[in-house]
N, CA and C atoms as a LAMMPS dump frame, in Angstrom:
ITEM: TIMESTEP
0
ITEM: NUMBER OF ATOMS
261
ITEM: BOX BOUNDS ff ff ff
-5.0000000000000000e+02 5.0000000000000000e+02
-5.0000000000000000e+02 5.0000000000000000e+02
-5.0000000000000000e+02 5.0000000000000000e+02
ITEM: ATOMS id mol type element x y z
1 1 1 N 179.302 -387.809 202.55
2 1 2 C 180.135 -386.103 202.269
3 1 3 C 181.041 -385.624 203.175
4 2 1 N 182.307 -385.471 203.511
5 2 2 C 183.026 -385.566 203.443
6 2 3 C 182.716 -383.46 203.899
7 3 1 N 183.474 -383.437 205.335
8 3 2 C 183.423 -381.866 205.653
9 3 3 C 183.811 -381.117 204.949
10 4 1 N 185.506 -381.238 204.061
11 4 2 C 185.815 -380.448 203.381
12 4 3 C 185.252 -380.554 201.944
13 5 1 N 184.514 -381.311 201.869
14 5 2 C 183.927 -381.428 199.983
15 5 3 C 182.366 -380.806 200.484
16 6 1 N 182.081 -380.597 201.622
17 6 2 C 180.751 -380.017 201.912
18 6 3 C 180.691 -378.448 201.892
19 7 1 N 182.322 -377.985 203.013
20 7 2 C 183.102 -376.703 202.327
21 7 3 C 182.675 -376.456 200.607
22 8 1 N 183.472 -376.784 200.12
23 8 2 C 183.692 -376.209 198.95
24 8 3 C 182.671 -376.466 198.42
25 9 1 N 181.704 -377.568 198.108
26 9 2 C 180.294 -377.171 197.89
27 9 3 C 179.747 -375.979 197.69
28 10 1 N 179.797 -375.948 199.436
29 10 2 C 179.074 -374.192 199.753
30 10 3 C 179.696 -373.547 199.337
31 11 1 N 181.279 -373.658 199.382
32 11 2 C 181.295 -371.874 198.972
33 11 3 C 181.587 -371.887 196.97
34 12 1 N 181.058 -372.848 196.623
35 12 2 C 181.037 -372.567 195.461
36 12 3 C 179.797 -372.381 195.144
37 13 1 N 178.15 -372.938 195.797
38 13 2 C 176.835 -372.234 195.97
39 13 3 C 176.733 -370.291 195.919
40 14 1 N 177.699 -370.175 197.137
41 14 2 C 177.881 -368.871 197.415
42 14 3 C 179.057 -368.105 196.714
43 15 1 N 179.996 -368.769 195.709
44 15 2 C 179.994 -367.75 194.462
45 15 3 C 178.756 -367.589 192.768
46 16 1 N 178.486 -368.619 192.708
47 16 2 C 177.252 -368.845 192.33
48 16 3 C 176.971 -367.782 192.564
49 17 1 N 176.079 -367.898 194.058
50 17 2 C 175.09 -366.312 193.867
51 17 3 C 175.837 -364.921 193.913
52 18 1 N 176.779 -365.511 194.645
53 18 2 C 177.378 -363.999 194.333
54 18 3 C 177.909 -362.947 192.314
55 19 1 N 177.851 -364.017 191.843
56 19 2 C 178.549 -363.471 190.304
57 19 3 C 176.944 -363.256 189.818
58 20 1 N 176.067 -364.143 190.239
59 20 2 C 174.645 -364.427 189.565
60 20 3 C 173.942 -362.811 190.158
61 21 1 N 174.095 -362.303 191.485
62 21 2 C 173.986 -361.432 192.131
63 21 3 C 174.25 -359.681 191.612
64 22 1 N 175.597 -360.12 191.362
65 22 2 C 176.757 -358.971 190.585
66 22 3 C 176.373 -358.998 189.343
67 23 1 N 175.305 -360.122 188.268
68 23 2 C 175.703 -359.752 186.978
69 23 3 C 173.729 -359.229 186.658
70 24 1 N 173.109 -358.93 187.853
71 24 2 C 171.604 -358.322 188.21
72 24 3 C 171.945 -357.297 188.212
73 25 1 N 172.917 -356.407 189.341
74 25 2 C 172.84 -355.649 189.635
75 25 3 C 173.619 -354.717 188.723
76 26 1 N 173.993 -355.333 187.596
77 26 2 C 174.67 -353.712 186.449
78 26 3 C 173.41 -353.764 185.773
79 27 1 N 173.504 -352.55 184.831
80 27 2 C 171.99 -351.666 183.672
81 27 3 C 171.577 -352.71 182.748
82 28 1 N 172.178 -354.008 182.919
83 28 2 C 171.918 -354.613 181.143
84 28 3 C 171.147 -355.846 181.796
85 29 1 N 169.804 -355.394 181.024
86 29 2 C 169.602 -356.75 182.012
87 29 3 C 169.211 -357.771 180.64
88 30 1 N 170.472 -358.246 180.628
89 30 2 C 170.541 -359.014 179.091
90 30 3 C 171.207 -360.034 180.245
91 31 1 N 171.851 -360.064 181.072
92 31 2 C 172.732 -360.499 181.875
93 31 3 C 172.468 -361.271 182.924
94 32 1 N 170.606 -360.709 183.753
95 32 2 C 170.109 -360.952 184.171
96 32 3 C 169.873 -362.676 184.742
97 33 1 N 169.529 -363.568 183.542
98 33 2 C 169.172 -364.582 183.158
99 33 3 C 170.106 -365.49 182.523
100 34 1 N 171.165 -365.405 182.771
101 34 2 C 172.18 -366.121 182.32
102 34 3 C 172.6 -367.382 183.452
103 35 1 N 172.523 -368.706 183.038
104 35 2 C 173.178 -369.821 184.162
105 35 3 C 174.48 -369.659 184.413
106 36 1 N 174.842 -369.945 186.323
107 36 2 C 175.873 -369.408 186.422
108 36 3 C 176.812 -370.989 187.62
109 37 1 N 177.45 -371.618 186.798
110 37 2 C 178.022 -372.938 187.613
111 37 3 C 179.255 -372.035 187.763
112 38 1 N 179.675 -372.599 189.504
113 38 2 C 181.107 -372.552 189.735
114 38 3 C 181.34 -374.004 190.782
115 39 1 N 182.616 -374.188 190.318
116 39 2 C 183.648 -375.458 190.363
117 39 3 C 184.71 -374.689 191.279
118 40 1 N 185.563 -374.973 192.049
119 40 2 C 186.219 -375.018 192.27
120 40 3 C 187.11 -373.847 192.395
121 41 1 N 186.767 -372.815 192.017
122 41 2 C 186.556 -371.108 191.565
123 41 3 C 185.847 -370.995 190.17
124 42 1 N 186.286 -372.068 189.593
125 42 2 C 186.069 -371.662 188.002
126 42 3 C 184.182 -371.19 187.605
127 43 1 N 183.918 -370.693 187.041
128 43 2 C 182.853 -369.685 186.892
129 43 3 C 182.548 -369.885 185.353
130 44 1 N 181.013 -371.161 185.708
131 44 2 C 180.826 -370.664 183.548
132 44 3 C 179.592 -370.315 183.388
133 45 1 N 179.922 -369.249 182.779
134 45 2 C 178.603 -368.354 182.496
135 45 3 C 177.443 -369.414 180.933
136 46 1 N 176.425 -369.475 181.201
137 46 2 C 175.734 -370.19 179.857
138 46 3 C 174.352 -369.163 179.708
139 47 1 N 173.713 -369.38 178.532
140 47 2 C 172.815 -369.298 178.08
141 47 3 C 172.919 -368.14 176.926
142 48 1 N 171.833 -367.197 176.62
143 48 2 C 171.594 -366.013 175.412
144 48 3 C 172.16 -364.349 175.54
145 49 1 N 172.679 -363.904 175.361
146 49 2 C 172.304 -362.424 175.081
147 49 3 C 172.483 -361.968 173.585
148 50 1 N 171.866 -360.218 173.357
149 50 2 C 171.984 -359.857 172.29
150 50 3 C 172.643 -359.256 172.053
151 51 1 N 174.31 -359.434 172.261
152 51 2 C 174.85 -358.481 171.395
153 51 3 C 176.819 -359.533 171.48
154 52 1 N 177.932 -359.019 170.522
155 52 2 C 178.812 -359.404 171.757
156 52 3 C 179.556 -358.427 172.674
157 53 1 N 178.759 -356.888 172.662
158 53 2 C 179.774 -356.457 174.39
159 53 3 C 178.955 -356.565 174.654
160 54 1 N 177.529 -357.123 175.162
161 54 2 C 176.946 -358.014 176.93
162 54 3 C 178.152 -359.409 176.647
163 55 1 N 178.19 -359.867 175.63
164 55 2 C 178.91 -361.244 175.935
165 55 3 C 180.605 -361.032 176.271
166 56 1 N 181.234 -359.649 176.06
167 56 2 C 181.946 -359.527 176.616
168 56 3 C 181.925 -358.558 177.963
169 57 1 N 180.672 -357.924 178.183
170 57 2 C 180.466 -357.521 179.825
171 57 3 C 180.638 -358.975 180.937
172 58 1 N 179.956 -360.07 180.193
173 58 2 C 180.02 -361.198 181.164
174 58 3 C 181.144 -361.468 181.476
175 59 1 N 182.478 -361.851 180.834
176 59 2 C 183.653 -361.778 180.975
177 59 3 C 184.476 -360.527 181.895
178 60 1 N 184.07 -359.502 181.862
179 60 2 C 184.808 -358.097 182.245
180 60 3 C 183.937 -358.223 184.26
181 61 1 N 182.77 -358.43 184.075
182 61 2 C 181.807 -358.817 185.481
183 61 3 C 182.132 -359.876 185.664
184 62 1 N 182.69 -361.083 185.782
185 62 2 C 182.699 -362.349 186.285
186 62 3 C 184.399 -361.963 186.817
187 63 1 N 184.708 -361.82 186.249
188 63 2 C 186.52 -361.88 186.549
189 63 3 C 186.518 -360.693 187.954
190 64 1 N 185.541 -359.801 188.016
191 64 2 C 185.219 -358.406 189.185
192 64 3 C 185.286 -359.202 190.369
193 65 1 N 184.595 -360.291 190.2
194 65 2 C 183.587 -360.675 191.313
195 65 3 C 184.874 -361.693 192.135
196 66 1 N 185.54 -361.267 193.646
197 66 2 C 186.018 -362.278 194.263
198 66 3 C 185.572 -363.754 194.74
199 67 1 N 186.854 -364.466 194.426
200 67 2 C 186.941 -365.933 194.204
201 67 3 C 186.17 -366.409 193.207
202 68 1 N 186.661 -365.737 192.011
203 68 2 C 186.368 -366.092 190.745
204 68 3 C 187.491 -366.568 190.326
205 69 1 N 188.391 -367.359 189.858
206 69 2 C 190.093 -368.31 189.018
207 69 3 C 190.305 -367.933 188.322
208 70 1 N 189.249 -368.548 187.388
209 70 2 C 189.238 -368.484 185.485
210 70 3 C 187.518 -368.014 185.726
211 71 1 N 187.2 -368.228 184.383
212 71 2 C 186.058 -367.357 183.898
213 71 3 C 186.016 -368.891 182.561
214 72 1 N 184.695 -369.373 182.468
215 72 2 C 184.722 -370.051 181.044
216 72 3 C 183.333 -369.672 180.775
217 73 1 N 183.994 -368.931 178.492
218 73 2 C 182.434 -368.409 178.098
219 73 3 C 181.614 -369.265 177.371
220 74 1 N 180.38 -370.113 178.232
221 74 2 C 180.205 -370.872 176.95
222 74 3 C 178.206 -370.089 176.383
223 75 1 N 178.857 -368.332 176.919
224 75 2 C 177.518 -367.271 176.548
225 75 3 C 177.394 -367.427 174.741
226 76 1 N 175.781 -367.946 174.293
227 76 2 C 175.992 -367.29 173.034
228 76 3 C 175.137 -366.349 172.74
229 77 1 N 175.537 -365.892 171.794
230 77 2 C 175.404 -364.046 171.056
231 77 3 C 173.894 -364.913 169.989
232 78 1 N 172.759 -363.887 170.009
233 78 2 C 172.011 -364.353 169.302
234 78 3 C 171.176 -363.174 168.921
235 79 1 N 171.24 -362.603 167.944
236 79 2 C 171.54 -360.921 167.44
237 79 3 C 169.443 -361.104 167.269
238 80 1 N 168.985 -359.738 167.485
239 80 2 C 167.501 -360.079 166.906
240 80 3 C 167.396 -359.254 166.169
241 81 1 N 166.736 -360.016 165.32
242 81 2 C 166.083 -359.426 164.298
243 81 3 C 165.436 -359.436 163.312
244 82 1 N 165.112 -357.431 162.471
245 82 2 C 163.734 -356.766 162.472
246 82 3 C 163.869 -357.21 160.754
247 83 1 N 162.495 -357.222 160.966
248 83 2 C 162.149 -357.142 159.377
249 83 3 C 161.197 -356.394 158.679
250 84 1 N 161.966 -355.323 157.601
251 84 2 C 161.192 -354.916 156.963
252 84 3 C 159.904 -354.955 156.304
253 85 1 N 158.523 -354.694 157.112
254 85 2 C 157.762 -354.654 155.73
255 85 3 C 157.973 -353.629 155.131
256 86 1 N 157.579 -354.195 153.79
257 86 2 C 156.346 -353.328 152.241
258 86 3 C 155.716 -352.567 152.237
259 87 1 N 155.908 -351.837 152.372
260 87 2 C 154.454 -351.179 152.978
261 87 3 C 153.957 -350.427 151.134
């Protein structure tokens, strides 16, 4: 691997770490378990959140991290369903 490729790979891993840390420090527990992938400044988040609001927060929070050039949304919303039991 050439040194420029190694630097880019290292930069991508650093960006992934910084995005993951930023998400983890927000007061939204559902964002702490998302998969973060970076490729030359393009950040992709994957995983599940519980609401469309949390999905919007993913986008807003990612764009606040320095180095994110483009955000790719691969986050799914899975609503928690409650079942009312007849008494």
